[in-house]
Steps between C-alpha positions, in 0.01 A plus 500: 500500500650842406600735782335812354126538454509669161160478332522442128247678272216291367375501144381845398654676802763772462730578796459866605648710778219552750596859592525605136169335413326664793643842415399469137144397579451759773633774275251397233220510755613838631516653152159360417354653815661836429420535131180297462311548821590766756646811335301723262627625166590869507334552160142389574523455879355150482606160626448204266175387666345846462619535141358160410169586665462817295605325179256213556216746568595691187486178302155436646398850378410615852541867409353779718211542256436126478333259734625316806614140519524264794830528683522121499507508118773764500710320762460176308627659179796658678595178677449275199670714237751732666560454875551142617442568869214460746165660426487649852811711443372618160160596640660676796711709263191579294299602806773741608494668160126563550507631860468878512657513847801292387571631148521876441377448142315170464586293194205265541138603546335248725134409532412323823675472835869582458575548871508817707728721706416299812716221364214268398577268209335517159229257401596183315596551137189317380285778645687806376540658157754739353612705203784740424503866600602801291841499673560137399390586146763775495764248607400274210464776241689412181578142594349381169731735309828317567571743785670233715665163465317176566631163615367147510305396808617223729349226276589665170138511379433871554680832486517752786644854516833547676391850604193715432515827299408690819355835397439549875780543766383192685809414706490816710128565463393168651820404677622148562619272778680169488760286671745306283814311597750737657308809393160663529302788356260744660360788296208706633233631258517853358274743320493434124446865410808601700706221343400612150595857587841380622547293183421807288757694702754227424420521128542878500816479710678162478746620766226578752606440861308331777403842634352590161292181498390539863323822406262276307515182715513619864431155643289183480123512456328211674155369405388516864613862543664596827753769585865474399724646772847410374753789507582641153870412534415134561259498205767643272759249618258211445419602142864577419631160614194281450506395866322656796161516660199718574308555823126495437236597755125458512288806429289605797284786619345613824122466503281671760259289705229579753553705815839633398653157444688406185628201306777440251381360165752322278394522135810361323740231617852420377560293189484119534361514854192281546237703684364210704847404624575863582190525716583168665846632580361820655241302700766260631725786613198665658418185694862472614477863622786608272293786356410698813363798305250291301163389637350312205534424129211443258487404133223696326632441148277447198646538150734755655725463802368643826673393821379685810745543789350615828738675745507423870386854583441827320807672647738281299678666210393327173851531355645329807240222476585437136873516569467213748303301240748576223782367717320186612286394201499474123326836469852602406686271263832508320497415130838392369642598161733258323484551123670173412364409156595322178638729233457454124770232497320308778772591750387584855631829639392782730402817315426854605195696390672656197632165379160329530332774298779499243470122454124539445554780249762298313253211482232731364752616238569141396124431483445810285774400255373142475136604455596762242709250306220244522256754361746598226535140393122460493464819294770383257319170450169677443649757263653220297157346456338836422767570237411168339130588497568837340726341236228265375201733531592666167496160324217312665393338172847355455500375859164327443626347178813361666300355789249338262736371233837430663558166668744669743372858538736605777827488298318656208386795714851545635641506147228721351492771767833464679335400827661338798388163627306661784329748264404228255354289780296799622366572151396140454319506834317822415121471497298610199329762715837674541518575125274802535628849423410606854731233640789642301442839659500345846826320425665823385372676812632224728831502314543871554411474868739214563777673310459806721507284813804313370688824448412617854615172655824508305559851628423383853745211482762726350486761779564424866358840597171419329486164675545653844241766419258220407577318828445824691159539333408142595608554862307826516191315378557239773538777758170657394322164500626369834635811677378729773219647291314169532340356812719190492812706438471761775764477771373308801797512737556837664859622509610644831828571670622324813242546778571744778643325801218416740632461852296228660447612856462194717261696719252487214480125557382553856145584594501830683362483856578681827724339759664598829870417533628426849867470595600414857812614682652153472452507122183294443290631211147420388207657313138528609210539260358853488621817668507423871490809728835559677332500840384141459695265724721250321635171633871419491736236632593528864748781554425655161297807408396723210771687311329616178139497378432607142185532291577379144359329193593154376643666186742713703868448559646555847840648567694371803804704607743321729778612735763370258396771251330259260152534350288192444181478291205286610194421289189562702312208343784263599472572872360217715128548568281417794494576870797281591844623592606539139852430374842633601590779261861376502380192307353723230807723458868444567531677835737371768409470865725800573289722270175660612218671315529879496171568322235333284281701263290471184718580200370771267642620175642849456583575865829595665631369831762614751727223629717570803743292708559516875811715449290769332599437137244463222362610163183519289402194297219451246239237579583324169852442635364322807343214303689171526411219259693235695451371852858607576378859490673814377777680689392864521666654808854379560579479873807384690475328837415601763281749308166386362230631272250681718240677288324479161231766492308681223678815386173692486594859565778751455667502842682241712495497881752267669571451867787308652531292811677805647165685476623745238245598234597616150268624223629542142362501141434162340669615179836479677475120489608317185283255310672163464421140423756350739773614735589620847353841440603827657495620858167646606623605848836502676543319837782489751339217690211266419305500177169591342181467706232598248447679170202655327415662164235773504386818329684794654211743464270270699739473792648206693270271700567231759282291729494489878268223598180563307570869455668656195728799546583747221799729466482747211800722577798277434754776442708397798546144373543567130841440355685305239533128457757336732467771764492421873160653574357642823289377787139437394210727602355475847257214527682274252462132604772355720501196268648728231242369251266705284237235557332514157 
């Protein structure tokens, strides 16, 4: 027995390297997928299945003015003669060509149920009927005049066009999408009138830039409408390179309801978004409480889209509501642009807008030349026959004699009158009725007309300028027929710039209701429902008592200023509720056990605050600079041990009164303090010993007040204590509290 296990080939088998065989077969499959299935041709914008559908319907004479035929008959013809694939895929392609919400310009006119924007499927092909539309007829125009090449079908029994004449800019007008092997294409639909205008611009100026073309084609035009919000720079880059994308939003409007309420009504949704799935998505997010601004969604659509969105309350900003929906749902969609198509040599490549239009124009030029030459050849053949008729009309008696007496009249006619074989055959086939004098006049008239047409066509083929002028006239006629002046051709997608930034305030997600915030001396915080009077007794842990009591709303933010000079921001709706002890505030913000709360207040926009440390240094800070987004807080007043932050009070006034632990009072203008966002500040008062006891901001004209017990004292003449910032000050007026506190 041999040591190796070499397997010898059997009869009929050829040894082949497995890797090479696999590569060869996969490459053949990949090329077939690319060129014969997934990528459209740049000239007519069609994939093979669509082209075969239109050709089969043309062969069945399903013109726009004709009758309808069962889709099953059409699909059967396509599958049996041209497209050897499954009937389901052929019918699906046909249905898409007939759906007004899928194709910008439908190529098939359907009769019956062809699906809807909800995503429902079309009826079975045995129930539906179809015929071609005027757009499809324009794509086929001239196909009988040798405008394009034909090839044998898969079984060799029929002929099919390699490409259609395409008198309509179908590739960009209807768009295309497909996934091949290693490449894909995605082209959104555009407005045909705008495309024709851009093509005319390219004819007038072959060196036209992308910017020149964008004046005519500002962006896609989707059958379902919507609002295009892509920045102009991105649009230009996409059309210049052939790769990019477009952000498309639903069109909506605010609609008034009863009793001052309102709803948002969506009337157009983004392209290729199924309405039923969109509503299911919104309803699911609503149930999961991920759309806090939305109360309900209803579908009130008929033939037109009408989705009603009900806000949680009437105080919500509609733009903010829609912004949350745009971010979370398919009410905003991104449509990609990848103009990867087959060029005239059947080579896949990515093209920009100018290249795509140029390829279409070059194809139209080829079609014009071929049709003109075809017509010239037909005219030449007809003129040859007419010349033969005219040659024998002067000697009809001789013609009759030859036909009656000669055994072989054809050679005799050729010899007698100098006719060609074709002319002699035509004379012999002439009917007796055609021997009238009137018929001779008609022949001369036709001869003259055809001669004139022949001369014009020869001039056309001899002048490139005339040919491009003719193409421009044809494109202008297409623009008039399918452009913006028609109902089908009007632009449906609104062009808009990038939307203004809508700051989504998280407070809008919270239902506004009054609460009372309670903070104990040991740092336990809680919120009670409603505004509880301050005199009401509150319960605390043993050895603890009330430190701060605030009336607020659940939509408010609270500012906590600590002895370490940091500001912390608390959301009122996040505070623990109920009549328990609450939660330690140090678990909600990063405060150490060595830090204490200086003050707690409701944050308001547009205010100014005075922050001061125990050594009498401080500055003015805006309320916006007190907000901290993180639980670690924001360092506002920088203090060095053993000093601490001691005050954060509203700077509501024009004068500052500060008193030290040495019972020296100083009054100076508020304007002497700088406004800062962070720092140690400047000295408000100078001390030899001790530090600051209290500080107050007030209006100088109203005078300085302080409390003694329940009584309020007022001092209007402050001349003795006025000075400049950082002064030592003087002893306070008689009757000032021994606690050296203003008591407000």
